[in-house]
MARRO-447771 format. One line per 8 residues: number of its first residue (from 1); their letters; for each residue x, y, z of C-alpha. Coordinates in steps of 0.2 Angstrom, whole numbers. Example, Ala and Ser with C-alpha at 12.3 -4.5 7.8 and 13.67 -1.06 7.14 Angstrom:
MARRO-447771
1 = AS = 62,-22,39  68,-5,36
END
This chain:
MARRO-447771
1 = XXXXXXXX = 118,418,-67  113,411,-83  107,393,-85  110,379,-98  108,365,-86  118,361,-70  137,358,-70  143,341,-63
9 = XXXXXXXX = 158,340,-51  167,323,-48  170,319,-30  180,303,-26  179,296,-9  189,280,-10  200,281,5  195,276,22
17 = XXXXXXXX = 194,294,29  184,300,15  172,286,16  169,289,34  166,307,31  154,303,17  144,291,27  143,303,42
25 = XXXXXXXX = 141,320,34  132,317,17  123,300,19  117,303,37  119,322,38  123,332,53  111,340,66  108,358,65
33 = XXXXXXXX = 112,360,83  130,354,80  133,367,67  125,383,74  141,388,83  150,388,66  138,394,53  122,403,49
41 = XXXXXXXX = 120,395,31  114,379,38  100,387,47  91,388,30  89,369,30  71,363,28  73,350,42  84,346,57
49 = XXXXXXXX = 97,337,47  111,346,36  120,336,22  137,343,19  153,339,10  169,349,8  186,350,-1  203,357,4
57 = XXXXXXXX = 210,374,-1  221,367,-15  206,363,-26  197,380,-21  198,385,-39  186,371,-44  176,373,-29  173,392,-34
65 = XXXXXXXX = 164,386,-50  150,377,-40  133,386,-41  117,381,-32  108,368,-43  124,359,-48  127,341,-44  141,331,-36
73 = XXXXXXXX = 144,313,-42  153,303,-29  165,290,-35  171,274,-28  176,257,-34  174,259,-53  157,268,-52  149,284,-48
81 = XXXXXXXX = 137,278,-34  129,293,-27  123,310,-33  118,326,-23  112,342,-28  121,358,-22  111,369,-10  124,381,-5
89 = XXXXXXXX = 143,384,-2  154,394,9  172,396,14  173,390,33  189,383,39  183,382,58  168,372,52  178,360,42
97 = XXXXXXXX = 190,357,56  176,353,68  166,341,57  180,332,48  193,330,62  202,316,52  209,328,39  227,328,34
105 = XXXXXXXX = 238,338,46  238,357,40  225,353,26  207,355,33  192,354,22  188,373,22  178,374,6  160,369,12
113 = XXXXXXXX = 146,362,0  129,360,7  119,347,-2  102,338,-4  100,320,3  110,308,-7  102,299,-22  108,282,-28
121 = XXXXXXXX = 116,284,-46  126,268,-51  134,276,-66  150,266,-72  166,276,-73  169,269,-90  153,276,-97  156,294,-89
129 = XXXXXXXX = 174,295,-94  170,289,-111  158,304,-113  172,315,-106  185,309,-118  196,303,-104  207,287,-106  210,287,-87
137 = XXXXXXXX = 198,275,-78  198,283,-62  198,301,-55  211,309,-44  204,323,-34  189,334,-34  186,341,-52  173,348,-64
145 = XXXXXXXX = 166,337,-77  171,344,-94  159,350,-108  161,334,-117  155,324,-102  140,335,-99  136,334,-118  137,315,-117
153 = XXXXXXXX = 125,314,-102  113,326,-111  114,315,-127  111,299,-118  99,304,-104  91,320,-110  98,330,-95  108,329,-79
161 = XXXXXXXX = 92,330,-69  85,315,-79  100,305,-75  99,309,-57  80,309,-54  74,299,-68  55,303,-71  52,310,-54
169 = XXXXXXXX = 55,328,-59  53,339,-75  61,356,-71  54,368,-84  62,385,-89  52,394,-76  62,385,-62  79,387,-72
177 = XXXXXXXX = 79,405,-75  81,421,-65  65,429,-58  54,438,-70  58,457,-67  55,464,-84  37,468,-84  39,486,-88
185 = XXXXXXXX = 55,485,-97  60,499,-109  65,489,-125  71,505,-133  83,510,-120  102,510,-125  112,515,-110  130,521,-112
193 = XXXXXXXX = 140,506,-105  157,505,-97  166,489,-92  175,494,-76  192,486,-70  183,476,-56  175,465,-69  191,457,-74
201 = XXXXXXXX = 200,459,-58  200,441,-53  207,436,-70  226,438,-73  231,446,-89  249,451,-92  253,469,-95  240,481,-102
209 = XXXXXXXX = 229,467,-109  215,468,-97  213,486,-100  213,484,-119  200,470,-118  189,481,-107  191,495,-120  187,484,-134
217 = XXXXXXXX = 171,477,-126  165,494,-121  167,501,-138  159,486,-147  144,486,-135  141,505,-137  143,504,-156  128,492,-157
225 = XXXXXXXX = 139,476,-161  138,459,-154  154,451,-149  164,435,-153  179,432,-142  192,423,-151  208,414,-145  216,398,-140
233 = XXXXXXXX = 208,386,-128  209,391,-110  212,410,-112  197,414,-102  185,419,-117  169,411,-109  174,418,-92  176,435,-99
241 = XXXXXXXX = 159,434,-108  150,428,-92  158,441,-81  153,455,-93  135,449,-93  134,447,-75  140,465,-72  128,472,-85
249 = XXXXXXXX = 114,463,-77  118,469,-60  123,487,-64  109,490,-77  95,480,-69  83,492,-76  88,486,-94  95,468,-92
257 = XXXXXXXX = 85,454,-84  100,442,-83  109,431,-95  109,414,-103  125,403,-107  124,389,-119  136,379,-130  133,378,-149
265 = XXXXXXXX = 134,361,-157  135,355,-175  116,349,-174  109,366,-171  96,372,-183  83,386,-182  73,375,-170  86,377,-157
273 = XXXXXXXX = 88,396,-159  71,402,-166  59,388,-161  47,377,-169  31,366,-167  31,353,-153  17,341,-147  6,349,-135
281 = XXXXXXXX = 8,343,-117  -10,342,-114  -14,328,-127  2,324,-136  -6,326,-153  -9,344,-157  6,355,-160  11,371,-152
289 = XXXXXXXX = 24,384,-155  39,382,-144  51,397,-144  70,393,-146  84,399,-136  85,416,-143  67,420,-142  67,414,-124
297 = XXXXXXXX = 79,428,-121  65,441,-126  50,433,-117  46,421,-104  29,417,-96  21,431,-106  33,444,-99  46,454,-108
305 = XXXXXXXX = 64,450,-104  81,456,-110  93,442,-106  110,443,-113  115,428,-123  132,419,-121  136,406,-135  151,396,-131
313 = XXXXXXXX = 160,389,-146  149,397,-159  159,390,-173  153,373,-169  136,377,-177  132,379,-195  128,397,-193  118,400,-209
321 = XXXXXXXX = 107,384,-205  105,388,-186  102,407,-186  92,408,-202  80,422,-201  89,430,-186  101,438,-199  87,450,-203
329 = XXXXXXXX = 82,453,-185  100,457,-181  101,470,-194  86,479,-186  71,473,-196  55,464,-191  54,445,-195  39,434,-197
337 = XXXXXXXX = 40,415,-193  31,401,-202  22,397,-186  6,403,-177  1,406,-159  -18,408,-156  -20,408,-175  -8,423,-179
345 = XXXXXXXX = 9,422,-186  23,423,-174  33,440,-176  49,446,-169  51,465,-168  66,476,-165  63,487,-149  63,503,-159
353 = XXXXXXXX = 48,497,-170  38,491,-155  26,503,-147  10,492,-143  5,478,-131  15,462,-130  4,449,-137  5,430,-137
361 = XXXXXXXX = 12,429,-155  24,444,-153  43,444,-147  52,460,-145  71,461,-146  77,475,-135  89,488,-143  102,484,-130
369 = XXXXXXXX = 101,465,-132  118,457,-136  125,441,-141  143,437,-133  150,422,-141  167,413,-140  177,404,-154  192,393,-152
377 = XXXXXXXX = 205,398,-164  211,380,-165  196,380,-177  199,397,-185  195,390,-202  177,389,-197  178,408,-196  178,408,-215
385 = XXXXXXXX = 163,397,-216  152,410,-208  143,421,-220  148,439,-222  130,444,-217  133,436,-200  151,442,-197  148,460,-200
393 = XXXXXXXX = 136,461,-186  150,456,-173  166,463,-166  179,450,-165  190,452,-150  206,442,-148  210,435,-131  228,428,-134
401 = XXXXXXXX = 238,415,-123  252,423,-114  270,421,-120  278,407,-111  297,413,-107  310,402,-114  320,402,-98  314,389,-86
409 = XXXXXXXX = 315,400,-71  305,414,-79  292,401,-85  290,395,-67  289,413,-60  275,416,-73  265,401,-68  268,405,-49
417 = XXXXXXXX = 260,422,-52  245,414,-60  244,401,-46  244,415,-33  229,423,-42  220,406,-43  223,402,-24  232,386,-29
425 = XXXXXXXX = 245,380,-17  259,371,-26  277,367,-22  292,370,-34  292,353,-41  274,354,-47  276,372,-53  292,367,-63
433 = XXXXXXXX = 283,351,-71  267,360,-76  277,375,-83  288,363,-93  272,355,-100  264,372,-104  280,378,-113  281,362,-123
441 = XXXXXXXX = 263,363,-128  264,381,-133  280,381,-143  278,364,-152  268,371,-167  264,389,-172  247,395,-168  243,380,-157
449 = XXXXXXXX = 244,387,-139  234,384,-124  229,397,-111  231,398,-93  214,390,-88  220,373,-95  237,376,-85  226,379,-70
457 = XXXXXXXX = 217,363,-72  233,353,-74  241,361,-59  225,358,-48  226,340,-54  244,337,-49  242,345,-32  225,336,-28
465 = XXXXXXXX = 233,321,-19  250,319,-10  251,300,-10  253,298,-29  269,302,-39  270,318,-48  274,309,-64  258,299,-64
473 = XXXXXXXX = 247,314,-60  255,325,-73  253,312,-87  235,310,-82  232,328,-82  240,330,-100  228,316,-106  213,324,-97
481 = XXXXXXXX = 215,342,-101  227,345,-116  223,330,-127  204,335,-129  210,351,-136  220,342,-149  206,332,-157  207,334,-176
489 = XXXXXXXX = 221,347,-175  235,346,-188  252,341,-183  246,335,-166  259,321,-166  272,335,-166  264,343,-150  262,326,-141
497 = XXXXXXXX = 281,322,-145  286,339,-138  276,336,-122  282,318,-120  300,325,-119  296,334,-103  306,325,-89  291,324,-77
505 = XXXXXXXX = 280,315,-89  279,296,-91  283,296,-110  277,278,-114  260,280,-105  258,297,-113  260,289,-130  248,275,-126
513 = XXXXXXXX = 235,288,-121  239,298,-137  236,283,-148  219,279,-139  213,297,-138  221,306,-153  225,291,-165  243,297,-166
521 = XXXX = 258,285,-164  276,288,-159  288,289,-173  302,275,-172
END
């Protein structure tokens, strides 16, 4: 997989049963002997204790997003008290039933998470939720921290790792990327690519949309174009880009060495993409050239690579400022940078012009290398701020939100189809409530829809705990998952008003949240 720093998952353990489970299986850990009957995964542990956490099947959609190296932040009593690093996951209901016998009847923790030893964190919920744009001061159910929250952590602490480990660790790129496999890479190879149906199988697209998307992606890649996926938030643009890259890296491992995912920001300059001078680690005074994210896709540790590059929300960046000389490179011409390595100017060469030895000052862009980016059409005016020189190097592929039927029964049926694909178990009341919110959001204002991924987040939230009223959970979910998408959107007051009219929403609390998060007030 690609790497742009670990993800963070929030794991509340406030009730008595969860606290008992945490102390026994995470804090103390379990003996390998106790687990051998149920799993082989635990046998890879470095010592005789295995630290393990789990979730129930209703939040399997969030659990599936966990990768090795991600972190769980455990929440209780107003703060995130403990962090653990993920060492592995597996679906194992018999194991869950055995080690957590106090589960709610019929709902064992079947989604297993093997972790490192716990590390004291002591991060206030107010701080983390402020980063994430939440007005809710507590978390209900296992969930993934959003990009705003991750960005806030990186801005405040430098990285998730530094927040967790402090100065005890400094993981460099060599530890964060795939193994080097491109020592004899053919930088001039341009294989005929085809995206098979299995790449998008686990995603649900109505009608012929999945086939149309695969055809457009295949045609764009084979015609030498980079790709920007456009569409409303939550339509799966980033997931599609990652799945395509993951497939290409596996099916054409003689050409591609992996992929990297990053999120663009307004602060990007050519330093982030191309590179620049940094103080030397040896003395802190002399300067050395540090390659940026694009150049690191071409070479790492002196070895040629061909890592596909996924740029999420590319329109957040000032394209001309952040890509600079790369316009020339993307058009197939060699560029020289105003930096030196070993006394020689850094050069970046297209694959079809390279025929020599890879030198310390040389970076080679393989002919088959591609950028796959995403752009939220809530910000589609940003499209026209991109220079034509940049735009013409990309194919723009639209990933639309599904049309939500006007009839309540049909809308519920559509959401139920998605829920089945997501493996989210929800009763009729939850499906009806979330379908009503989804329809209200997507019909309030033209061209302001949200996609199924956000509906999934809302549905997972409202089914995450049975002891809390549906109205409370749904109102929280709207504030947590829809409101961040409306920041700065014209006529957001109209959208909020339409959602507030849904029967299952607490109207007054929703308006209070809208005033705090979006700065909009209820008329009258």
